[in-house]
mmCIF file as gemmi writes it, N, C-alpha and C atoms, coordinates in Angstrom:
data_model
loop_
_atom_site.group_PDB
_atom_site.id
_atom_site.type_symbol
_atom_site.label_atom_id
_atom_site.label_alt_id
_atom_site.label_comp_id
_atom_site.label_asym_id
_atom_site.label_entity_id
_atom_site.label_seq_id
_atom_site.pdbx_PDB_ins_code
_atom_site.Cartn_x
_atom_site.Cartn_y
_atom_site.Cartn_z
_atom_site.occupancy
_atom_site.B_iso_or_equiv
_atom_site.pdbx_formal_charge
_atom_site.auth_seq_id
_atom_site.auth_asym_id
_atom_site.pdbx_PDB_model_num
ATOM 1 N N . MET Axp A 1 ? -19.692 -11.421 -1.491 1 0 ? 1 A 1
ATOM 2 C CA . MET Axp A 1 ? -19.059 -11.137 -0.217 1 0 ? 1 A 1
ATOM 3 C C . MET Axp A 1 ? -20.043 -10.334 0.632 1 0 ? 1 A 1
ATOM 4 N N . SER Axp A 2 ? -20.243 -10.749 1.879 1 0 ? 2 A 1
ATOM 5 C CA . SER Axp A 2 ? -21.178 -10.052 2.767 1 0 ? 2 A 1
ATOM 6 C C . SER Axp A 2 ? -20.584 -8.726 3.224 1 0 ? 2 A 1
ATOM 7 N N . GLU Axp A 3 ? -21.447 -7.885 3.773 1 0 ? 3 A 1
ATOM 8 C CA . GLU Axp A 3 ? -21.005 -6.583 4.28 1 0 ? 3 A 1
ATOM 9 C C . GLU Axp A 3 ? -19.976 -6.753 5.396 1 0 ? 3 A 1
ATOM 10 N N . ASP Axp A 4 ? -20.188 -7.769 6.241 1 0 ? 4 A 1
ATOM 11 C CA . ASP Axp A 4 ? -19.238 -8.039 7.331 1 0 ? 4 A 1
ATOM 12 C C . ASP Axp A 4 ? -17.88 -8.453 6.774 1 0 ? 4 A 1
ATOM 13 N N . GLU Axp A 5 ? -17.893 -9.324 5.776 1 0 ? 5 A 1
ATOM 14 C CA . GLU Axp A 5 ? -16.647 -9.761 5.143 1 0 ? 5 A 1
ATOM 15 C C . GLU Axp A 5 ? -15.936 -8.588 4.461 1 0 ? 5 A 1
ATOM 16 N N . LYS Axp A 6 ? -16.72 -7.728 3.813 1 0 ? 6 A 1
ATOM 17 C CA . LYS Axp A 6 ? -16.13 -6.548 3.17 1 0 ? 6 A 1
ATOM 18 C C . LYS Axp A 6 ? -15.495 -5.624 4.198 1 0 ? 6 A 1
ATOM 19 N N . GLY Axp A 7 ? -16.172 -5.449 5.323 1 0 ? 7 A 1
ATOM 20 C CA . GLY Axp A 7 ? -15.632 -4.611 6.386 1 0 ? 7 A 1
ATOM 21 C C . GLY Axp A 7 ? -14.328 -5.161 6.931 1 0 ? 7 A 1
ATOM 22 N N . LYS Axp A 8 ? -14.286 -6.473 7.148 1 0 ? 8 A 1
ATOM 23 C CA . LYS Axp A 8 ? -13.065 -7.112 7.642 1 0 ? 8 A 1
ATOM 24 C C . LYS Axp A 8 ? -11.946 -6.991 6.624 1 0 ? 8 A 1
ATOM 25 N N . ARG Axp A 9 ? -12.278 -7.214 5.35 1 0 ? 9 A 1
ATOM 26 C CA . ARG Axp A 9 ? -11.262 -7.121 4.298 1 0 ? 9 A 1
ATOM 27 C C . ARG Axp A 9 ? -10.744 -5.694 4.191 1 0 ? 9 A 1
ATOM 28 N N . PHE Axp A 10 ? -11.645 -4.723 4.31 1 0 ? 10 A 1
ATOM 29 C CA . PHE Axp A 10 ? -11.267 -3.313 4.265 1 0 ? 10 A 1
ATOM 30 C C . PHE Axp A 10 ? -10.243 -3.009 5.353 1 0 ? 10 A 1
ATOM 31 N N . LEU Axp A 11 ? -10.499 -3.46 6.574 1 0 ? 11 A 1
ATOM 32 C CA . LEU Axp A 11 ? -9.58 -3.205 7.677 1 0 ? 11 A 1
ATOM 33 C C . LEU Axp A 11 ? -8.232 -3.891 7.457 1 0 ? 11 A 1
ATOM 34 N N . GLU Axp A 12 ? -8.257 -5.106 6.909 1 0 ? 12 A 1
ATOM 35 C CA . GLU Axp A 12 ? -7.007 -5.804 6.601 1 0 ? 12 A 1
ATOM 36 C C . GLU Axp A 12 ? -6.196 -5.022 5.565 1 0 ? 12 A 1
ATOM 37 N N . LEU Axp A 13 ? -6.88 -4.546 4.53 1 0 ? 13 A 1
ATOM 38 C CA . LEU Axp A 13 ? -6.196 -3.814 3.464 1 0 ? 13 A 1
ATOM 39 C C . LEU Axp A 13 ? -5.635 -2.488 3.963 1 0 ? 13 A 1
ATOM 40 N N . ILE Axp A 14 ? -6.385 -1.806 4.816 1 0 ? 14 A 1
ATOM 41 C CA . ILE Axp A 14 ? -5.908 -0.538 5.376 1 0 ? 14 A 1
ATOM 42 C C . ILE Axp A 14 ? -4.656 -0.782 6.217 1 0 ? 14 A 1
ATOM 43 N N . ASP Axp A 15 ? -4.647 -1.867 6.978 1 0 ? 15 A 1
ATOM 44 C CA . ASP Axp A 15 ? -3.478 -2.207 7.789 1 0 ? 15 A 1
ATOM 45 C C . ASP Axp A 15 ? -2.276 -2.498 6.894 1 0 ? 15 A 1
ATOM 46 N N . GLN Axp A 16 ? -2.492 -3.279 5.831 1 0 ? 16 A 1
ATOM 47 C CA . GLN Axp A 16 ? -1.408 -3.576 4.888 1 0 ? 16 A 1
ATOM 48 C C . GLN Axp A 16 ? -0.903 -2.299 4.23 1 0 ? 16 A 1
ATOM 49 N N . GLN Axp A 17 ? -1.827 -1.453 3.834 1 0 ? 17 A 1
ATOM 50 C CA . GLN Axp A 17 ? -1.46 -0.2 3.175 1 0 ? 17 A 1
ATOM 51 C C . GLN Axp A 17 ? -0.633 0.679 4.108 1 0 ? 17 A 1
ATOM 52 N N . ASN Axp A 18 ? -1.029 0.755 5.356 1 0 ? 18 A 1
ATOM 53 C CA . ASN Axp A 18 ? -0.29 1.538 6.338 1 0 ? 18 A 1
ATOM 54 C C . ASN Axp A 18 ? 1.136 1.013 6.513 1 0 ? 18 A 1
ATOM 55 N N . ASN Axp A 19 ? 1.275 -0.31 6.608 1 0 ? 19 A 1
ATOM 56 C CA . ASN Axp A 19 ? 2.603 -0.905 6.752 1 0 ? 19 A 1
ATOM 57 C C . ASN Axp A 19 ? 3.476 -0.609 5.537 1 0 ? 19 A 1
ATOM 58 N N . ILE Axp A 20 ? 2.896 -0.676 4.355 1 0 ? 20 A 1
ATOM 59 C CA . ILE Axp A 20 ? 3.652 -0.381 3.14 1 0 ? 20 A 1
ATOM 60 C C . ILE Axp A 20 ? 4.06 1.088 3.106 1 0 ? 20 A 1
ATOM 61 N N . GLN Axp A 21 ? 3.171 1.964 3.519 1 0 ? 21 A 1
ATOM 62 C CA . GLN Axp A 21 ? 3.503 3.395 3.541 1 0 ? 21 A 1
ATOM 63 C C . GLN Axp A 21 ? 4.703 3.657 4.444 1 0 ? 21 A 1
ATOM 64 N N . TRP Axp A 22 ? 4.728 3.017 5.607 1 0 ? 22 A 1
ATOM 65 C CA . TRP Axp A 22 ? 5.871 3.189 6.507 1 0 ? 22 A 1
ATOM 66 C C . TRP Axp A 22 ? 7.142 2.615 5.89 1 0 ? 22 A 1
ATOM 67 N N . SER Axp A 23 ? 7.02 1.503 5.176 1 0 ? 23 A 1
ATOM 68 C CA . SER Axp A 23 ? 8.187 0.928 4.498 1 0 ? 23 A 1
ATOM 69 C C . SER Axp A 23 ? 8.705 1.865 3.415 1 0 ? 23 A 1
ATOM 70 N N . ILE Axp A 24 ? 7.798 2.47 2.681 1 0 ? 24 A 1
ATOM 71 C CA . ILE Axp A 24 ? 8.197 3.424 1.637 1 0 ? 24 A 1
ATOM 72 C C . ILE Axp A 24 ? 8.941 4.6 2.267 1 0 ? 24 A 1
ATOM 73 N N . ILE Axp A 25 ? 8.419 5.116 3.357 1 0 ? 25 A 1
ATOM 74 C CA . ILE Axp A 25 ? 9.068 6.245 4.039 1 0 ? 25 A 1
ATOM 75 C C . ILE Axp A 25 ? 10.467 5.852 4.509 1 0 ? 25 A 1
ATOM 76 N N . MET Axp A 26 ? 10.59 4.665 5.089 1 0 ? 26 A 1
ATOM 77 C CA . MET Axp A 26 ? 11.89 4.201 5.564 1 0 ? 26 A 1
ATOM 78 C C . MET Axp A 26 ? 12.883 4.072 4.407 1 0 ? 26 A 1
ATOM 79 N N . LYS Axp A 27 ? 12.427 3.453 3.31 1 0 ? 27 A 1
ATOM 80 C CA . LYS Axp A 27 ? 13.314 3.264 2.153 1 0 ? 27 A 1
ATOM 81 C C . LYS Axp A 27 ? 13.681 4.602 1.519 1 0 ? 27 A 1
ATOM 82 N N . LEU Axp A 28 ? 12.736 5.525 1.447 1 0 ? 28 A 1
ATOM 83 C CA . LEU Axp A 28 ? 13.042 6.855 0.9 1 0 ? 28 A 1
ATOM 84 C C . LEU Axp A 28 ? 14.073 7.578 1.757 1 0 ? 28 A 1
ATOM 85 N N . THR Axp A 29 ? 13.936 7.455 3.054 1 0 ? 29 A 1
ATOM 86 C CA . THR Axp A 29 ? 14.905 8.071 3.961 1 0 ? 29 A 1
ATOM 87 C C . THR Axp A 29 ? 16.298 7.494 3.724 1 0 ? 29 A 1
ATOM 88 N N . LEU Axp A 30 ? 16.372 6.185 3.611 1 0 ? 30 A 1
ATOM 89 C CA . LEU Axp A 30 ? 17.664 5.546 3.339 1 0 ? 30 A 1
ATOM 90 C C . LEU Axp A 30 ? 18.224 5.987 1.986 1 0 ? 30 A 1
ATOM 91 N N . LEU Axp A 31 ? 17.342 6.113 1.002 1 0 ? 31 A 1
ATOM 92 C CA . LEU Axp A 31 ? 17.782 6.53 -0.328 1 0 ? 31 A 1
ATOM 93 C C . LEU Axp A 31 ? 18.313 7.957 -0.312 1 0 ? 31 A 1
ATOM 94 N N . VAL Axp A 32 ? 17.623 8.842 0.383 1 0 ? 32 A 1
ATOM 95 C CA . VAL Axp A 32 ? 18.1 10.222 0.506 1 0 ? 32 A 1
ATOM 96 C C . VAL Axp A 32 ? 19.447 10.246 1.215 1 0 ? 32 A 1
ATOM 97 N N . ASN Axp A 33 ? 19.56 9.48 2.29 1 0 ? 33 A 1
ATOM 98 C CA . ASN Axp A 33 ? 20.824 9.432 3.035 1 0 ? 33 A 1
ATOM 99 C C . ASN Axp A 33 ? 21.974 8.864 2.202 1 0 ? 33 A 1
ATOM 100 N N . SER Axp A 34 ? 21.633 8.064 1.198 1 0 ? 34 A 1
ATOM 101 C CA . SER Axp A 34 ? 22.669 7.52 0.314 1 0 ? 34 A 1
ATOM 102 C C . SER Axp A 34 ? 22.972 8.471 -0.846 1 0 ? 34 A 1
ATOM 103 N N . LYS Axp A 35 ? 22.407 9.671 -0.756 1 0 ? 35 A 1
ATOM 104 C CA . LYS Axp A 35 ? 22.576 10.672 -1.827 1 0 ? 35 A 1
ATOM 105 C C . LYS Axp A 35 ? 21.965 10.176 -3.134 1 0 ? 35 A 1
ATOM 106 N N . TRP Axp A 36 ? 20.85 9.435 -3.019 1 0 ? 36 A 1
ATOM 107 C CA . TRP Axp A 36 ? 20.103 8.912 -4.174 1 0 ? 36 A 1
ATOM 108 C C . TRP Axp A 36 ? 20.943 7.943 -5.004 1 0 ? 36 A 1
ATOM 109 N N . ASN Axp A 37 ? 21.87 7.256 -4.334 1 0 ? 37 A 1
ATOM 110 C CA . ASN Axp A 37 ? 22.817 6.43 -5.057 1 0 ? 37 A 1
ATOM 111 C C . ASN Axp A 37 ? 22.67 4.946 -4.718 1 0 ? 37 A 1
ATOM 112 N N . SER Axp A 38 ? 21.459 4.457 -4.715 1 0 ? 38 A 1
ATOM 113 C CA . SER Axp A 38 ? 21.255 3.038 -4.445 1 0 ? 38 A 1
ATOM 114 C C . SER Axp A 38 ? 20.173 2.506 -5.381 1 0 ? 38 A 1
ATOM 115 N N . SER Axp A 39 ? 20.608 1.804 -6.391 1 0 ? 39 A 1
ATOM 116 C CA . SER Axp A 39 ? 19.636 1.24 -7.338 1 0 ? 39 A 1
ATOM 117 C C . SER Axp A 39 ? 18.784 0.17 -6.659 1 0 ? 39 A 1
ATOM 118 N N . GLN Axp A 40 ? 19.342 -0.543 -5.688 1 0 ? 40 A 1
ATOM 119 C CA . GLN Axp A 40 ? 18.575 -1.553 -4.963 1 0 ? 40 A 1
ATOM 120 C C . GLN Axp A 40 ? 17.407 -0.918 -4.208 1 0 ? 40 A 1
ATOM 121 N N . LEU Axp A 41 ? 17.664 0.184 -3.504 1 0 ? 41 A 1
ATOM 122 C CA . LEU Axp A 41 ? 16.582 0.877 -2.796 1 0 ? 41 A 1
ATOM 123 C C . LEU Axp A 41 ? 15.542 1.421 -3.769 1 0 ? 41 A 1
ATOM 124 N N . GLN Axp A 42 ? 15.997 1.908 -4.903 1 0 ? 42 A 1
ATOM 125 C CA . GLN Axp A 42 ? 15.056 2.413 -5.904 1 0 ? 42 A 1
ATOM 126 C C . GLN Axp A 42 ? 14.122 1.307 -6.382 1 0 ? 42 A 1
ATOM 127 N N . LEU Axp A 43 ? 14.671 0.126 -6.621 1 0 ? 43 A 1
ATOM 128 C CA . LEU Axp A 43 ? 13.855 -1.016 -7.046 1 0 ? 43 A 1
ATOM 129 C C . LEU Axp A 43 ? 12.88 -1.441 -5.947 1 0 ? 43 A 1
ATOM 130 N N . GLU Axp A 44 ? 13.349 -1.434 -4.72 1 0 ? 44 A 1
ATOM 131 C CA . GLU Axp A 44 ? 12.478 -1.808 -3.602 1 0 ? 44 A 1
ATOM 132 C C . GLU Axp A 44 ? 11.325 -0.811 -3.461 1 0 ? 44 A 1
ATOM 133 N N . ILE Axp A 45 ? 11.613 0.466 -3.629 1 0 ? 45 A 1
ATOM 134 C CA . ILE Axp A 45 ? 10.571 1.488 -3.541 1 0 ? 45 A 1
ATOM 135 C C . ILE Axp A 45 ? 9.563 1.309 -4.67 1 0 ? 45 A 1
ATOM 136 N N . GLU Axp A 46 ? 10.052 1.05 -5.874 1 0 ? 46 A 1
ATOM 137 C CA . GLU Axp A 46 ? 9.147 0.813 -7.002 1 0 ? 46 A 1
ATOM 138 C C . GLU Axp A 46 ? 8.206 -0.348 -6.713 1 0 ? 46 A 1
ATOM 139 N N . SER Axp A 47 ? 8.749 -1.424 -6.17 1 0 ? 47 A 1
ATOM 140 C CA . SER Axp A 47 ? 7.943 -2.595 -5.843 1 0 ? 47 A 1
ATOM 141 C C . SER Axp A 47 ? 6.897 -2.272 -4.771 1 0 ? 47 A 1
ATOM 142 N N . LEU Axp A 48 ? 7.318 -1.543 -3.745 1 0 ? 48 A 1
ATOM 143 C CA . LEU Axp A 48 ? 6.374 -1.152 -2.685 1 0 ? 48 A 1
ATOM 144 C C . LEU Axp A 48 ? 5.258 -0.265 -3.235 1 0 ? 48 A 1
ATOM 145 N N . ILE Axp A 49 ? 5.601 0.634 -4.141 1 0 ? 49 A 1
ATOM 146 C CA . ILE Axp A 49 ? 4.595 1.518 -4.729 1 0 ? 49 A 1
ATOM 147 C C . ILE Axp A 49 ? 3.596 0.711 -5.555 1 0 ? 49 A 1
ATOM 148 N N . GLU Axp A 50 ? 4.081 -0.277 -6.305 1 0 ? 50 A 1
ATOM 149 C CA . GLU Axp A 50 ? 3.179 -1.134 -7.078 1 0 ? 50 A 1
ATOM 150 C C . GLU Axp A 50 ? 2.223 -1.889 -6.159 1 0 ? 50 A 1
ATOM 151 N N . THR Axp A 51 ? 2.754 -2.423 -5.067 1 0 ? 51 A 1
ATOM 152 C CA . THR Axp A 51 ? 1.918 -3.134 -4.101 1 0 ? 51 A 1
ATOM 153 C C . THR Axp A 51 ? 0.886 -2.196 -3.484 1 0 ? 51 A 1
ATOM 154 N N . HIS Axp A 52 ? 1.313 -1.004 -3.126 1 0 ? 52 A 1
ATOM 155 C CA . HIS Axp A 52 ? 0.41 -0.011 -2.549 1 0 ? 52 A 1
ATOM 156 C C . HIS Axp A 52 ? -0.711 0.309 -3.525 1 0 ? 52 A 1
ATOM 157 N N . SER Axp A 53 ? -0.382 0.45 -4.78 1 0 ? 53 A 1
ATOM 158 C CA . SER Axp A 53 ? -1.376 0.747 -5.809 1 0 ? 53 A 1
ATOM 159 C C . SER Axp A 53 ? -2.393 -0.384 -5.943 1 0 ? 53 A 1
ATOM 160 N N . LYS Axp A 54 ? -1.938 -1.634 -5.913 1 0 ? 54 A 1
ATOM 161 C CA . LYS Axp A 54 ? -2.841 -2.782 -5.997 1 0 ? 54 A 1
ATOM 162 C C . LYS Axp A 54 ? -3.796 -2.817 -4.808 1 0 ? 54 A 1
ATOM 163 N N . ILE Axp A 55 ? -3.27 -2.542 -3.628 1 0 ? 55 A 1
ATOM 164 C CA . ILE Axp A 55 ? -4.11 -2.533 -2.431 1 0 ? 55 A 1
ATOM 165 C C . ILE Axp A 55 ? -5.145 -1.421 -2.535 1 0 ? 55 A 1
ATOM 166 N N . THR Axp A 56 ? -4.729 -0.246 -2.987 1 0 ? 56 A 1
ATOM 167 C CA . THR Axp A 56 ? -5.653 0.875 -3.13 1 0 ? 56 A 1
ATOM 168 C C . THR Axp A 56 ? -6.768 0.526 -4.108 1 0 ? 56 A 1
ATOM 169 N N . LYS Axp A 57 ? -6.43 -0.118 -5.219 1 0 ? 57 A 1
ATOM 170 C CA . LYS Axp A 57 ? -7.443 -0.532 -6.188 1 0 ? 57 A 1
ATOM 171 C C . LYS Axp A 57 ? -8.419 -1.523 -5.568 1 0 ? 57 A 1
ATOM 172 N N . GLU Axp A 58 ? -7.902 -2.449 -4.763 1 0 ? 58 A 1
ATOM 173 C CA . GLU Axp A 58 ? -8.795 -3.419 -4.12 1 0 ? 58 A 1
ATOM 174 C C . GLU Axp A 58 ? -9.709 -2.73 -3.116 1 0 ? 58 A 1
ATOM 175 N N . ILE Axp A 59 ? -9.164 -1.791 -2.351 1 0 ? 59 A 1
ATOM 176 C CA . ILE Axp A 59 ? -9.989 -1.035 -1.409 1 0 ? 59 A 1
ATOM 177 C C . ILE Axp A 59 ? -11.105 -0.325 -2.152 1 0 ? 59 A 1
ATOM 178 N N . ASN Axp A 60 ? -10.746 0.336 -3.247 1 0 ? 60 A 1
ATOM 179 C CA . ASN Axp A 60 ? -11.747 1.053 -4.031 1 0 ? 60 A 1
ATOM 180 C C . ASN Axp A 60 ? -12.778 0.114 -4.639 1 0 ? 60 A 1
ATOM 181 N N . SER Axp A 61 ? -12.375 -1.093 -5.011 1 0 ? 61 A 1
ATOM 182 C CA . SER Axp A 61 ? -13.315 -2.037 -5.617 1 0 ? 61 A 1
ATOM 183 C C . SER Axp A 61 ? -14.328 -2.566 -4.599 1 0 ? 61 A 1
ATOM 184 N N . LEU Axp A 62 ? -13.993 -2.541 -3.323 1 0 ? 62 A 1
ATOM 185 C CA . LEU Axp A 62 ? -14.937 -2.998 -2.302 1 0 ? 62 A 1
ATOM 186 C C . LEU Axp A 62 ? -16.183 -2.127 -2.273 1 0 ? 62 A 1
ATOM 187 N N . ASP Axp A 63 ? -16.052 -0.891 -2.726 1 0 ? 63 A 1
ATOM 188 C CA . ASP Axp A 63 ? -17.156 0.065 -2.641 1 0 ? 63 A 1
ATOM 189 C C . ASP Axp A 63 ? -17.881 0.263 -3.97 1 0 ? 63 A 1
ATOM 190 N N . GLU Axp A 64 ? -17.464 -0.402 -5.032 1 0 ? 64 A 1
ATOM 191 C CA . GLU Axp A 64 ? -18.003 -0.138 -6.351 1 0 ? 64 A 1
ATOM 192 C C . GLU Axp A 64 ? -19.518 -0.25 -6.447 1 0 ? 64 A 1
ATOM 193 N N . ASN Axp A 65 ? -20.109 -1.297 -5.912 1 0 ? 65 A 1
ATOM 194 C CA . ASN Axp A 65 ? -21.537 -1.517 -6.117 1 0 ? 65 A 1
ATOM 195 C C . ASN Axp A 65 ? -22.402 -1.265 -4.903 1 0 ? 65 A 1
ATOM 196 N N . ASN Axp A 66 ? -21.82 -1.368 -3.719 1 0 ? 66 A 1
ATOM 197 C CA . ASN Axp A 66 ? -22.665 -1.368 -2.537 1 0 ? 66 A 1
ATOM 198 C C . ASN Axp A 66 ? -22.566 -0.133 -1.665 1 0 ? 66 A 1
ATOM 199 N N . GLY Axp A 67 ? -21.59 0.704 -1.894 1 0 ? 67 A 1
ATOM 200 C CA . GLY Axp A 67 ? -21.477 1.931 -1.121 1 0 ? 67 A 1
ATOM 201 C C . GLY Axp A 67 ? -21.222 1.714 0.347 1 0 ? 67 A 1
ATOM 202 N N . ILE Axp A 68 ? -20.441 0.697 0.719 1 0 ? 68 A 1
ATOM 203 C CA . ILE Axp A 68 ? -20.21 0.446 2.138 1 0 ? 68 A 1
ATOM 204 C C . ILE Axp A 68 ? -19.18 1.382 2.741 1 0 ? 68 A 1
ATOM 205 N N . LEU Axp A 69 ? -18.36 1.956 1.885 1 0 ? 69 A 1
ATOM 206 C CA . LEU Axp A 69 ? -17.275 2.788 2.411 1 0 ? 69 A 1
ATOM 207 C C . LEU Axp A 69 ? -17.628 4.253 2.357 1 0 ? 69 A 1
């Protein structure tokens, strides 16, 4: 992957990560408002956290050998 492609992918991943972070915040707010009584919201948050973790790992892997970040 070229440096330009890595840069573009990095920006795409950061955008995805940001959107997921906002989704997590929204779901957490709803969960708190439900007095922590929604197993569906808990599952959705778990899924969002897993996705966020995968994106973070991919972001970190872009920099493993070339130091572009």
